Structures are given as structure tokens and as C-alpha cells.
KOLZAMAR-825997 format. One record per residue: residue in one letter; y, x, z of N, C-alpha, C, CB in turn. Coordinates in pm, whole numbers, plus 50000, padded with zeros to 5 digits. Atoms other than C-alpha are relative to their C-alpha. Glycine has a CB too. Example, Ala and Ser with C-alpha at 12.3 -4.5 7.8 and 13.67 -1.06 7.14 Angstrom:
REM residues 2
A498815008950000495505123050780501205009050000500034990150125
S498814991849994498945136750714501094992350073500465004149858
***
This chain:
REM residues 366
X498945012449966500034998150030501075012549915500384993550220
X498444993650004503285013249885501264996450116500624994649855
X498435007949929506895009750112500024989150013501265000249934
X499345011550019507904983949954499534988849979500635000749925
X501225013349960504904961949961500134997550156498095005249965
X500635002049854504994964950364501114988450049499985016450111
X498955006749905506564933650528500685004450085499654992250061
X499514994749950509104944050718500924990250089500345008649923
X499275006749855509564921651051499945003150092499834990050044
X499754992949875510084929551401498615010650038500274987550124
X500694987849894507104950051501500165008949864498014997550088
X500044987150076507414971051166501285006950016499724998049850
X498684992449978511014976351255499815008950125501304989650022
X500054991949888509994986051578499225015249997499384991350096
X501074985350016507125011351464501375009049915498014996949863
X499914989350068509585027551209501245004850102500204997949830
X499244992349896512245031751504499355009750069500504992250095
X500544988749912509755049851695499425007449933499184997250101
X499854982650108509115073551379501105005249991499745000149837
X498594992549979512655080051366500275002350133501204992349947
X499564995549866512795086351721498675010550029500234985750123
X501224988550005509425108851690500545010949925498554995349924
X499374992550018510875127151468501815005450014499494998949925
X498754997049889514275130951646499535011750083500364986250111
X500414990749876512195145851926499425011249908498774992950125
X500494986850066510255170251680500825010749947499284997149897
X498914991650041513665182151525500205005550129501284993049931
X499514995249820514885187751916499145011350006499574987550155
X501104985749964511515209751965499965009249917498514997750010
X500174991150073511605229851657501135006450000499574996949894
X499044987949948515045243251699500275002650161501454997449938
X500184988249879514545249552090498975008149990499814995050137
X501234990149992511035266552007500955013549891498094991149912
X499344990450102513245286151695500685007950092500994993749884
X499234988749953515375307351939498825004250088501554996950075
X500824986649951511955320552105499325009549883498724994850099
X500484992450100510235350151902498914994249938499705012150042
X501505000950058507165328751814500154996149847499004987750084
X499665003650152506565318151468499774984549978499005008949889
X500715012749996505885284851319501414992650073498325000050098
X499555011849875509035263951496500154988249976501205001350063
X499865013449982509095233051298498364997050012500904992249874
X501575005049987505115231851301500034996750150498685012649957
X499904997649844504955243351672500664989750086500775012550026
X498935007149947508145233151778499664985950016501185001549920
X500595015850036507295198351663498654992550069499605000249843
X500555005049904504335193751844499705004450108499284996549973
X499695000649882504815202852128501584997150084499495010450022
X499235010849946508005184252168499324986650009501174998749923
X500415011749995505805157752067499084996850148499274998249868
X501225000549874503025162752370501275000850109498535016150011
X499164997649915506055165552599500944988049996500555012949979
X499805015550031507245130652485499134995950060499984994249867
X501085004449978504005120152566499744996150147499205008549951
X500635002549835503435133052941501424993550056499425017650107
X498995005349923506975121653035499874983049929501635009749977
X500025018350040505705082152876500584997849925500424989350081
X498645004750075508595085052620498624993149833501675020349956
X500845002250089506515063152329500565003349903499514989249992
X499734990650158506145085351993498934992349946499745020249986
X501085000350084504425074251688500565003949848499304985550010
X499644988750124503545091451349499934991549912499035013449963
X500195006350110503825075851001499085002149908500875000149951
X500704994650104500995076950818500344999849838498904994450017
X499265003450186502565069050461500765012150027501274982149946
X499374984049962505045103750592498955009749959500345002950178
X500704991449967502265121050722499265002949821499054994650141
X500324994850146500125114650348501125009249883499654986249930
X499634994650082502855120750154500925013350024500424990849941
X500084992449956503845152950348498845008849946500114996250102
X501704990650048499735166150270500094998449879498284994050049
X499324997650129500915162849900500575010349965500804993049978
X499204990950005503895180749963499455017050024500934994950094
X500474986449936501665207750128498985007749886499094996750159
X500644996350113498925208949859500745003349853499134990149988
X499674990750120501405217449585501075007250031500274993149871
X499294989949870503435241249808498385010349984500394988450220
X501174990450034499705260049784499314999449870498974998250091
X500504998750123499035253549438501165009249933499714985349931
X499194992950020501885271349371499755020350011500894992750088
X500324987550014500445301149505498755005049885499705003350135
X500754999550045497785300349306500655010849815499454984750025
X499274991350076498375329848981498775002049897500645013850085
X501014997750073496675341848682499215013450035500464999649872
X501244990649922495475370948869499024997750096500475009050065
X501275002349907493265352849064498554998549972500174989650058
X501414995950087490315354748789499705011250015499964999049858
X500364986050002490135390948858499665000050157501285011449941
X500395000849905489445381649235498924990449997500904998750074
X501215010450005486685357749157498605005650065499684996149837
X501314990449870483795383949326500464994250061499795016750059
X500645002549871484815386749616500794993250055499655010150079
X500025013749986485965352949648499294994150020500264994949941
X501435004350006482555340549567499285007650097499345001749863
X500954994149882481065364549841500334994150116500085015250025
X499345005549916483545352250071499424984750052501285000449943
X500305014749966482755316950009498774995850004500544991649918
X501455003949992478905322750005499575000650193498975013749887
X500094996849838479565330450438500104988450020501035009050085
X499655011749946480675295650469498874989450043500864994749909
X501185010950012476985279150446499605003850163498545003349853
X500394995649832475975299050789500775000750071499485011450034
X498685005149874479375295050969500094988750009501515003249981
X500395015849937478885258750949498884998150118499364990549872
X501395004249943475525259251039500275006850146498485006649904
X499894986749858475835287351330500924991850082500865019049961
X499205001949898478845268351491499414988950037501394999849979
X500585014549964477155236051494498595001450106499494991549838
X500864998849853474185250751689500485004650094498925007050007
X499314996949843476345264851914500304988150086501475007649988
X499085010749924478455233351992498734987049983501904996349903
X500625011149965475585208651974499265001550129499174996049897
X500285004849878473845220852299501285002250105498715006950046
X498745000849864477245227352452500624989550048501205006649976
X499345014049936478105190352441498914989750092500594990049857
X500285008249902475185180152577499185008750137499134988249928
X499984996149850475035203352911500804988750045500675015450042
X499405008949886477215174753020499774985949961501615002350024
X500595010350001476325142453115501044988849946499414998350131
X499835007550076476585108252892500765007149872500574989850065
X499584996450138477325130452564498244996049944500755019849979
X501265004350101474395111352353499755013349866500534981849912
X500404989550114472735133052056500904997149889498414999049948
X499185006250069475015113851813501385004849993499944988750037
X498954993449987477995121951982500525013150003500234996850065
X499764983949987477575155152065499745005049830498655008750131
X500174993150108476195161451696501324998649937498854995949920
X498275001650089479835146751528500675008550094500994981549990
X498984993849937481715162151817499775020049988499924992750170
X500374985750026480015199851734500315004849841498375001550035
X499754994550103480845197651385501505005949972499614991349918
X498364988550018483975221851305500604996149922500045015549955
X499295004850148485965199051078499744985749938499475009849885
X499965011750059486465167250856500144991550150498614997149893
X499225004949918488425151451172499434982949944501745006349984
X499605019350075488775114250997498194995949984501224999449752
X501224999750067485005118950848499184998550093499695010849924
X501195000649906483165125051145500644987750095499605016650089
X499555011749946485295095551328499084990949944501414996949976
X500785009550096483915071051038498795002150032500155001849852
X501805000849994480045080751054500014997450153498905017149948
X500235001949859480575083951422499764980050001501635007650105
X499675015149986481895044651400498304992849921501874995649887
X501155005050100478785036451119498875003350126499785010449821
X500994996849967476375050451386500145001250168499665011049918
X499855002549907477765038251733500315012550122499074992450002
X499914987449947479025070851849500974996250093500335011749907
X498765003349906481585074852134501165007249957499775003650150
X498884995150107484555074751916501485007750105500624982549891
X499044991749964487125079852177499635014750052500684993250093
X499944985749948485655113652308500085005049861498675006150100
X499944992650092485205120951963501495001049954499094995849910
X498635000250014488725115951874501085012550058500294987550062
X499394991149896489945137152201499705013349935499374998350157
X500484984950010487545166252121500855004149839497895001449996
X499964997850099488335169551771501495000449985499224992549933
X498445001249993492455165551812499655013750123500934980550059
X500014982649913491995196252129499665003249899498995006350139
X500624987150078489985215451907501315000849905498274997649906
X499444993950043492535215051655501345004850042499874996049920
X498784996149914495665218251933499935015249999499974993750159
X499684989649968494255246152064499625009549923499755001550101
X500084992850133493155263051742501085006449956499684991949899
X498864998250000496465263251621500985009750057500184991950025
X499394990749910497645280651903499315011450001500124995450128
X500564982550046495375308751946500235004449901498685003649989
X500014992850153495175314051599501495004449982499524988449860
X498624995349959499065314451601500275015250060500444990350105
X499584988149919499705338651877499475012650025500124996850100
X500454989250027496955362551796500155006249890499084999650019
X499414991950098498515368651445501555004150051499964991949857
X499014998049992502075369851601500025017150112500594985450042
X500364988649864500705395551915499305016049911498324990350139
X500554987850000498735419951672500024999549830498475001850093
X499714995050075500435417251331501105007249982499844994449948
X498264989750008503275442751211501024994549978500295010649891
X498975013750070504885410351035501124994350136498674982649942
X499105003949935508005401051216499804978649983501475009549930
X500245015950025506785363051204500714988550012499204996250064
X498995005149940509475349051399501064999849879500365008150129
X499125004850112511475350651084499214998249831501275012149996
X501105005650098508295337650867501004993249901498764988550073
X499205013250094509745318150525498944996649888501705005549910
X501105005850092507065304550310501095003549849499494979250044
X500064996750103507005316749957500924983149930498325005249968
X499595017050069509115283649836501915001749957499694982950179
X498664996550089512715279749616500794989750103500004995449797
X499215001449960515715268449737499884979749916501055013749974
X499515013050042516725226649677500105000549848501404996450067
X499384998650168518905233549393499575010949892501555002950006
X500484989550079517125265349238498984987549901499105014750105
X500945006150090514445234649086500704991149891499014991750082
X499245007450193515285220948704499134989349990499745011849810
X501025008949974514345189248641498734995849940500494991750005
X501064997150036511595199748441498875004350109500285008349914
X500794994749886509795217148726499734989550094500685011150070
X499935012049886510605187248942498654994249920501724987850011
X500785011850088508815164448689498365004850016500574999949806
X501524997249969505815185848704499365000550175499745015749930
X500345001449845505595188749060499494985250034501385003350096
X500385016249982505655147749086498974998149897501334988549972
X501105000050054503205148648823498985004250060500055004749909
X501364990049954500575174648991499574989650170500745023650043
X500185005149862501305156349329499724984049987501375003350094
X500385017450048501265118449221498254996949912501534994849849
X500884997850102498495125548954498325003650083500735013649899
X500894995549925496245149849181499504994850076500205007150043
X499765009949895496545129449447498644984049959502084995449981
X500655017150070494945094949236498945010349939501244986749848
X501034999650043492735116149065498635006750092500345005649889
X500914998249870491025129449383499424993450075500375004250073
X500795009249980490675100349539499314990749945500344996450047
X501535007550086488715084649295498925005949962500184994649871
X501644995750027486275112649265500004999250097499315012049941
X500774999749844485885108049639500335012750084498255000049985
X499704984649942487115145349765500784994750126501065011949885
X499134996149868487725150250139500975009149967499195006450115
X499144992950048491325159450153500584996349887499605010149991
X498915003350101492825143649869500925001749974500284993449985
X498534997150026496005144649968500635014549949500614997350126
X499944990450019496005180449976499255007849903499985002450088
X500674992550101493365194549731500214995449870498675000450021
X499795005450170493985169749435501085008149964500474982149966
X499304992350006497615183749444499735012249945500335000150089
X500654989850020496565217449504499355003449864499204999450088
X500374994650100494325219949237500834996249878498734997549991
X499114999850151496375204248928501005008650016500734985749948
X499294989350020499345227049043499595013849984500684999850080
X501224985750019496795258249071499634999749900498675001750077
X500665000850129495545251748732501185001949936499164987249959
X499034990950071499095250848594500415012149980500734997950018
X499374993049917499975279248764499285011949950499984995850149
X501454988950037496565298348699499875004349843498334991150037
X499864999250145497175290948313501525007249934499844984449951
X499064990150009500715305348338500494985749914499705017849935
X499515007850040502175273248231501264990850109498894994449950
X498995004649925504055264848534500705011750117499354987250067
X499504993249865505995284348815500834996750102500505009149979
X498685007749894508175260749023499054997650128500844981349930
X500744995649879507645262749369500414988850100500405015650053
X499965009049968507925236649587501555004150108498544995350042
X498914995349915511725237649775499875002550150500974991149986
X500124993749871511705252550165500394990050076500765012650026
X499955009249906513215223750293498844982050011501604998149980
X501195008449998510405201050171498615005950079499704997449849
X501194993949872507765227050351500194994550127500085016550035
X499345002349885509965223050642499984983650075501395004649962
X500715008949954509405190550659498854994450004500344995149987
X501395009049960505815183550606499615010750130498494998749844
X500424992349891505565214350894500354987750126500905016450009
X499805010049894507505187251113499024990150009501204993549986
X500885013349968505805158651026498464999450003500344990049901
X501434997950009502275171151048500085005850135499345009349874
X499594997549929503375187451335500314988250120500725006249944
X500145010949972504045156251524499164986549995500644999849978
X501055004650039501185141051366499125001450140499535007249870
X500784994449895499135159851589500224996550132500085012349998
X499555008249871501015152651893499564991850062500824994849998
X500165016750028500715116351825498254994050026500504996949806
X501885007849992496635118651856499745000350177498255014649893
X500254995649883497035127952226500644985350039500625015250050
X499095014949981498885088352284499034998050060500554988449885
X500725007249925497115072252551499005005550095499494992549926
X500214994149950495375095652704500015000450193500535005549922
X499844999849857494205092653093499955013950054498974991650064
X499884989549987494725115153344497895006150077501635000550099
X501554998049972490455112353366499705006549895499044987750019
X500404996050164490135119252990500595017450053501254988549823
X499474983849990492665149453056498875010650069501515000650108
X500594996449936490535163353336498325003549984500404993350067
X501804999950038486955155953155500015008649859499154980549963
X500464995050124486615157452800501245006349946499364989049907
X498604990650038490105172952695499535015950042501634994350111
X500494980649939488495207752928499175001749933499345005250160
X501094991850077485305205152784500425004449843498614990449994
X499924989850157486845208352403500615009150023500704995249866
X499234985049999489195233952513498675008550051501605001650129
X500904989849964485965251952627499455000949861498944996950122
X500964998750108484205243652298501175007649883499214982649952
X498794996450116487445251952082500055017450020501884991050043
X499554989049994487285285652253498565009349974500845001450135
X501124997550081483595289452177499865004149850499424990050010
X499885004050133484125277651835500895017749931501124981849994
X498764986550064487185309551799499115011950008501695003950115
X501294990449984484195331651907499605002049925499044998350056
X500635002950120482165322951663500275000849855499794990650012
X499615001450130484575320051400500475018050010501334985749967
X499564982349979485735359951486499025009249985500505004350145
X501164992450057482115369951428499735000649880498984997050041
X499915003750144482315355651095501095009549915500434984249992
X498614989750107485915374251004499685008949967501325005650048
X499744989049979484915403551118498595007449860499915002650190
X500644995050117481615402150866500574996749862498694995750004
X499095003250119483695387350594500865014849987501104984950035
X498994987849976486285412950621498785016749978500834997450210
X501164988150005483415443050637499154999149882498984999550125
X500575003550119481665427450338501065002149893499464985850005
X499134995450111484695423650092501215003449984500034993749930
X498984993550026487395444050220501304989950016499795006349868
X498995008949984489925411250210500634999750115499644988849978
X499564996449949492795412950427499344987750128501245003549941
X500995007049836491695404950816500494986350037500325010150171
X499655018849893494155371050921499964994949873501934994550116
X500525007750085493645362150554498634993250044499925007449887
X500895004449979490125359450627499824989950175499255011849964
X499655005949872490955349551000500334982349994501365008950051
X499585010550043492635318850861499224992949913501035001949956
X501265007350103489675310050598499314993050082498895009949918
X501225001949922487225307350896500804992950117499085014750041
X499995005249858489155295251175499754983849993501515003750077
X500705012249981487525262951294501074988249981499294999950146
X499565011549986490665242751281500474984149891500845005250058
X499565012550094492175211551094500295007949851501604990750068
X499864995850112492175220250714501385001749935499294993049939
X498695001350032496175209150687500735009850051500504988650034
X498984990149920496995230050953499715011949979500074999250143
X500874984450000494895262950889501255001649836497324999849967
X499544994650121496395258550535501495003550004499714990649892
X498544996049986500075253350658500265016450054500694989150110
X499534986849949499995281150862500085014449892498965003050120
X499844988050083499015302850577500865003249903499095001949949
X498805001450077501165292250372501535006450040500124986049993
X498314996149908504505296150593499835015850048500324988250186
X499924987249927503135330950729499855007849844498645003050141
X500194992550124502295339750365498685008450006501245009349976
X501394997150064498255347650391499364996149936499295001150041
X501495002350101496585345150075499884984150020498265009850069
X500035016750031497245303350072499035000849934501164991649924
X501025002750051495315300049819498465003650018500345002249915
X501374992849971492245322049891499314987250165500495022950059
X500105009049931492365301150230499634986950034500485000650011
X500445011650054492625268450085498755001049949500824995449911
X502004998150069489085272649897499404998250041499175009349967
X500564998549875487605282450233499614988550044500765005650089
X500005012149898488635252650416499344987449903501794996050063
X500375012150106487785227250102498505001449985500805001349838
X501454993850043484365246150067499524994150180499945023149947
X500504999849892483905242050455499954985250040500675009050084
X499955015249925484955201250499499144995749893501634990450023
X501605005850075482455193850224498625000150025499755005049897
X501634999349916479615210550356499924994250087499435011550055
X500375008949860480175193050690499944987850003500795001050102
X499595014950030481135159850558498394995849939501564998149867
X501145000850045477645163650281498735002250150500025011749873
X501404988749916475695183350585499804984150094500725021750139
X499885011649825476645155250903499354988949902502214993450101
X501205015850064475155123150651498975003149991500074992549851
X501895003750087472005136750539499485006150183499125017549772
X500834996149892471355154650914499924988250091500515012450070
X499865008349877472405126451160499054988250019501344994650004
X501115000349976469375107651083499455002650138499625006749922
X501284992649937467465130951296500854995350136499575019949960
X499344996149858469985130151599500014979950026502125012249989
X499925014049977469855086551570498775000950051500284989649884
X501285006549964466205088751591499415006750172498805004249855
X499984990249824466445114351918501094989650084500965022249991
X499335008149938468845090152047499104987450023501214998049933
X501305013449952466495059852055499455003150059499034993649928
X501504997649889463655079952179500544992550121499515019450055
X499635002749884465855086152477500434989150091500585005349998
X499525013149973467245055252496498744990950083500474993149850
X501475007149973463575040552486499765008450158498515004549849
X500484994049931462385068652754500634992250138500185014149964
X499385005449870465205054553015499364984450012501835000149990
X499815011549958464705018252987498284997450004501074990649904
X501325005849993460815021052991499665003950161498885006949875
***
């Protein structure tokens, strides 16, 4: 449904006001965060500000349509990082991509027994909580198989939040680059001519529509990315997304993450969030093992590989790679493959956990 098709009654006006308030809070957070030496103020500052607002019971709300639009912008920006020279890197990228399969299996094998250690985590919920990615898909599958959706939502939101901060802080304190001054490889708004603007709009709308029709997960990012990236690889386009739009994407995606924690009770904070935090740390340790293996095998830049294998949300990891300029095309391709492996693998394997859950339920009732 497009914005002009949405009825604008009292409920919609209140929602629009809350979205405007939330964005205002995010902007204030970004400005305050920019005074620190830490990176990504428009992203991390906005996310932190929304969490602070929730902690003092300020009602905030994210816009689904605006988040979708900014993910399309993010996809276009990543596509602009593609170049004709990428064909020369096909070999090393193929080797690196092959590690994604054992990586997903390894992290899942760690995660499932971890969640089963805790009381009231049934096999289906534990399995879907352990899958390192595909947030919305895990929720959708969990709904179909009667998993604990509240726990799944909190666990995956916490995973993304924790990993975003851990990864950026690690890069900040180990990289020689001054990330507090990081600016994405983007253009000024007034530097975009009409032809380039039309190409970006066509790649954004057409790429999203095509990816949605095909059924690609994360269509809003990967459709525009592949459409714009193909044109850049063929040398048919050179346009970059204006920096003001990249900053807007950081702001909107940042507050969107914060809004995922709306309504969390103190009991959930000290139980589910704590358990999820522990799992996020375990995931990062597992990802570190594969990062070292891939760097040792291929010689690809450490920070690019770390972002490619960081088990956070694919929009968030892609955004960090783009803004900090750590090979965003390479990072995006790995997250695309990771999400695809997780989605297809989860749907193939979950019947085994459903059977186990039914056996456990039958044993308790007998």
C-alpha cells in the first residue's frame, strides 16, 4: 500500500506524530553522539536515543514505509560500490563465500544447545533463536510452528543491537582510520544530474519490485543493490547516492532497531535479554574464528571479512560497511548468501525439531 492509499484518520495522525517525534529524538541523539569520538552518529546515536526514550517511557514509533524506503536507498548506495574491477576478484570472493555454509552450521550448532540449557525454551524456539539471521523470516516460521514469538523477537533484536555496538567499537579501537570522521563514498545532493537521478530511481523501484516478485529475502536492499551494481559493473552508471540520503537511511534504520524494544518488561529485561546478550557474545566469538580462517585463506582485508561474517542484521552490517567504506559490495554479497542459507535451511530442518518437541510434550503428559 502506497502512502496516498492509506486512510488518514485520528489513529493515523497519532501514528504520524509519533513517527515524527521518534525521528526528532533520533536526530537529537545523532547530534549529541557526534560530539564523541565514536563512529556512526546518525546510526548509533539515533538508536541509543530511541532506547533512552523508551527507558523513560516516551512513546516512540517507527514507520514501516519509511524504513522500507531507506533500505532501498541503502541498497542503491551499496550497488554504487560495485565496479568493473570486481570481476578480477571473483576467485577470492568465491572462496570466501564458500565459508558461509559451514559458518551458518557452526553457529547454529553452538546456539541450539545454548538455549536448551534454559528452562522453558522448547526445541522449535531454541532452533529459531539460534539461527544467526533472517529476523523477519524466523518470526514468520516461528508463527507457523507455534514457537514463542515474543522471545524470538527479543532475542534477535538484542543480537542485532549487541553485535552492532561490539563490531563498531572493535573497529574503532583497532583500526588506524579515524572513524569518527567517516563519511560514506557518496555524492552531494546538488551533484546529481537528472540522468543519474532517473537511473537511481529506476534501479530502486525496479530492483525492489523484481526481487519481491522472485521472493528474495531482503528484497528492499538486494534488489536495488543488484540492479544498480550491475550497471556500475558494466560501466553504464557512475552515480552515487547523495550523502544526505545515506545519513537519512542511518537515522531511520537506527530508530527502527530501538523501537523493537518497545514494551519490554523488567522481567524480560533480566531474563530473555540477558540470555540473548550472552548468545550474541558467543556468536561473535564463533564469527571471529571464521574471520581469521577467511583472512588467512584469502588475504582479504580483516575488517571487510569481519563485517561480512558478523552475525548481525544484514541491513545494519551493510550500512556499517558502506559508511565506514570497508568493501561494502563484498560484505553485502556475504550477507545475502548467509540469509538465503538460513532461510532455506531453517525450513528444511525445522520438522526435525517439531517432532522432538512433540515427543517431549508427549513424555511430559504421560
